[in-house]
N, C-alpha and C positions, 0 to 999 in steps of 0.2 A: 433503430434496428433495421437492417436491410432485409428485404424479402428474397426468396430464392431466385425469382426472375431478375431482380436488380443485381444480385451477385453474379448471375450468369452473364448479364450485360457488361458488368465491370470486368469480369474475367476475359471476355472477348476483346475488350479494349486493351487489356494489359498483355495480351499474347506477344505482341511485337515490341514491347517496351524493354529498355535496357535498365538493369538495376542502377539507381543513382546514389544509393547509400550502401555501405558495407559495414557490418558489425564484425570486428576483429577480436583479437585476443584480449583487448582491454574491456570488452563487453559493453554494457549499456552505461554511458556516462551522461552527464548534464549536457555536454557539448553535442553529443549524438542526438539527444532528444530535441535540443534546440534546432539543430540542422533539419531534423525530420519535420518539426513543427513548421519551419520556414518553407520547406519543400512542399508540404501539404497545402500551405496557404497559397503558394504560387501555382501548383499544378492540380491539386485535388486528388489525383490518383498516382501513386508511385509504387515502384518495385524495390524491395530491399533484399540484399543478399547477406546471409549469415555465413561467414567464412568458417572453414573447418577448425581454425585455431580458437574460435569462440568456445568458452567452457559450457554454455548452455545449448539445449536443443533448439532448433530453428522455430518450432511451433511455440515454445515457451517464450523465447526472446521476442517473437512477433507479437504475442499476446500482451507482453509487458509494454512494448513500444506503443501499441495501439491504445492501451489503457492510459498511459502517461500523456499521450497527445490528444485524447478525446476523439479518436477516430475509430473506424470500423475495420476489422481484419476480414478481408475478402477471401483470401486463399493462401495456403501454404503448400508449395510443392517442392519437395526436396529441401534445398537450402534457400529457396526464394520465397518471399512473402509479398503479397499485394495488399496495400493499405489505402483506404479511401476516407476522405473527410470533405464534406460539402463546404464550399467556400461561401463568402458573403454574397458575391454575385456569381452563381453557379455557371461553370462552362460546360459541365456534363449534365445532360438532362436524363434523369433516370426514368425508365418505363413504369 
C-alpha cells in the first residue's frame, strides 16, 4: 500500500508521460492484462487510457486492471489512469 506522499511523488513523475496502453471496446482481455503486466515489469510506472468506446467507467476498469496485475492504482483523472508496481530491481526510489 502506498502512502499519500509516495502517491504524490508518482503522480509528479507521471505528469509528462504518454499513455502506452488503451482499453477499447473489447474491454479487459487476457491479452491486455498480459501486455500491462509486461509493461509494468519493464517500466514500473505507466499511464493507461480508457477509450470512450469501452463499456466500463475508467475508475472501475483501472481498479480491475491493477487488481489483476498485482499493482497499485495511483490516480485516475478523466479517462487516464496511472498504475505502479515495484520491479525486482527498482528504478524508481519512493520517498
